[in-house]
C-alpha positions as CSV (number, residue, x, y, z in Angstrom):
1,X,115.7,121.1,144.5
2,X,115.9,124.8,145.2
3,X,114.5,126.4,148.3
4,X,114.2,130.0,149.3
5,X,114.3,130.7,153.0
6,X,112.9,134.1,154.1
7,X,113.4,135.8,157.4
8,X,112.9,139.1,159.0
9,X,109.2,139.7,158.8
10,X,107.1,140.7,161.8
11,X,105.4,143.6,163.5
12,X,106.5,147.2,163.3
13,X,105.1,150.6,164.2
14,X,104.4,153.2,161.6
15,X,107.6,154.9,160.8
16,X,109.7,151.9,161.9
17,X,112.0,149.6,160.0
18,X,112.3,146.0,159.2
19,X,114.8,144.0,157.1
20,X,113.8,141.0,155.1
21,X,116.3,138.4,153.9
22,X,116.0,135.6,151.5
23,X,118.7,132.9,151.0
24,X,118.6,130.3,148.3
25,X,119.8,126.8,148.9
26,X,120.1,123.8,146.6
27,X,120.9,123.5,142.9
28,X,121.1,127.2,142.0
29,X,124.5,128.7,141.3
30,X,123.8,132.2,139.9
31,X,120.8,134.4,140.1
32,X,120.0,136.7,137.2
33,X,117.0,138.5,138.8
34,X,116.1,138.8,142.5
35,X,113.0,140.5,143.8
36,X,110.5,141.0,146.5
37,X,106.7,140.9,145.9
38,X,103.9,141.5,148.3
39,X,100.3,140.6,148.6
40,X,97.8,142.3,150.9
41,X,94.4,140.7,151.7
42,X,92.1,141.0,148.7
43,X,94.8,142.3,146.4
44,X,97.0,140.8,143.7
45,X,100.6,140.0,144.3
46,X,102.8,142.8,143.0
47,X,106.4,143.7,142.6
48,X,107.9,145.8,145.4
49,X,111.6,145.9,144.4
50,X,114.0,144.0,142.3
51,X,117.7,143.9,141.4
52,X,119.5,142.1,138.6
53,X,122.9,140.4,138.8
54,X,124.4,143.6,137.2
55,X,123.1,145.6,140.1
56,X,120.2,147.4,138.3
57,X,117.4,148.0,140.8
58,X,113.8,148.8,140.3
59,X,111.2,150.0,142.8
60,X,107.4,150.4,143.0
61,X,106.6,154.1,143.2
62,X,105.0,153.5,146.6
63,X,108.3,152.4,148.2
64,X,110.8,154.6,146.4
65,X,113.0,156.4,148.9
66,X,111.9,154.2,151.8
67,X,113.0,150.6,150.7
68,X,116.3,149.4,149.5
69,X,116.9,146.1,147.8
70,X,120.3,144.4,147.7
71,X,121.6,141.2,146.2
72,X,124.6,139.0,146.9
73,X,125.1,136.3,144.3
74,X,128.0,134.8,146.1
75,X,125.9,134.3,149.2
76,X,122.8,133.6,147.1
77,X,120.9,136.2,149.2
78,X,118.6,139.0,148.5
79,X,117.6,141.5,151.1
80,X,115.0,144.3,151.5
81,X,115.6,147.1,153.9
82,X,112.3,148.8,154.7
83,X,112.4,152.2,156.4
84,X,109.6,154.6,157.1
85,X,107.0,151.8,157.2
86,X,103.4,152.7,156.7
87,X,100.2,150.7,157.6
88,X,99.6,150.2,153.8
89,X,102.9,148.3,153.6
90,X,101.2,145.5,155.6
91,X,101.2,142.3,153.4
92,X,102.8,139.0,153.0
93,X,106.2,139.5,151.3
94,X,107.5,136.9,148.9
95,X,111.1,136.5,147.7
96,X,111.4,135.7,144.0
97,X,114.6,134.5,142.2
98,X,115.2,133.7,138.6
99,X,118.3,131.8,137.9
100,X,120.8,132.4,135.0
101,X,119.8,128.9,133.8
102,X,116.2,130.0,133.5
103,X,114.0,128.5,136.2
104,X,112.4,130.7,138.8
105,X,111.5,130.2,142.4
106,X,109.3,131.7,145.1
107,X,109.8,131.8,148.8
108,X,107.1,130.7,151.2
109,X,106.2,134.3,152.2
110,X,106.7,136.3,155.4
111,X,104.2,138.5,157.1
112,X,104.9,142.1,157.6
113,X,102.4,144.0,159.7
114,X,102.6,147.8,160.3
115,X,100.5,149.3,163.1
116,X,99.4,152.9,163.0
């Protein structure tokens, strides 16, 4: 059984910062792909940022230059540093991990609300 525990969501003002963290526990020993997705009301879930075990990162155009994703396989943790937050960043953020063995997992989601 693998669980992803997310933390760090909350309320921020426009221009502010938040850091999201996601830690995996259970039967997962190495993560090949780690990412953060978000889903705003009435919209589909979409990729925000991702990083591979080799350190290759990828960002949605809307967050480039503002968000930074980092991964630590030894700690089984992926983080998302969010700076310069905008009201349009308001969404539920989900951690996603795909293990080297193949199976993938989702976190339960954490709410990020940015006020103008």
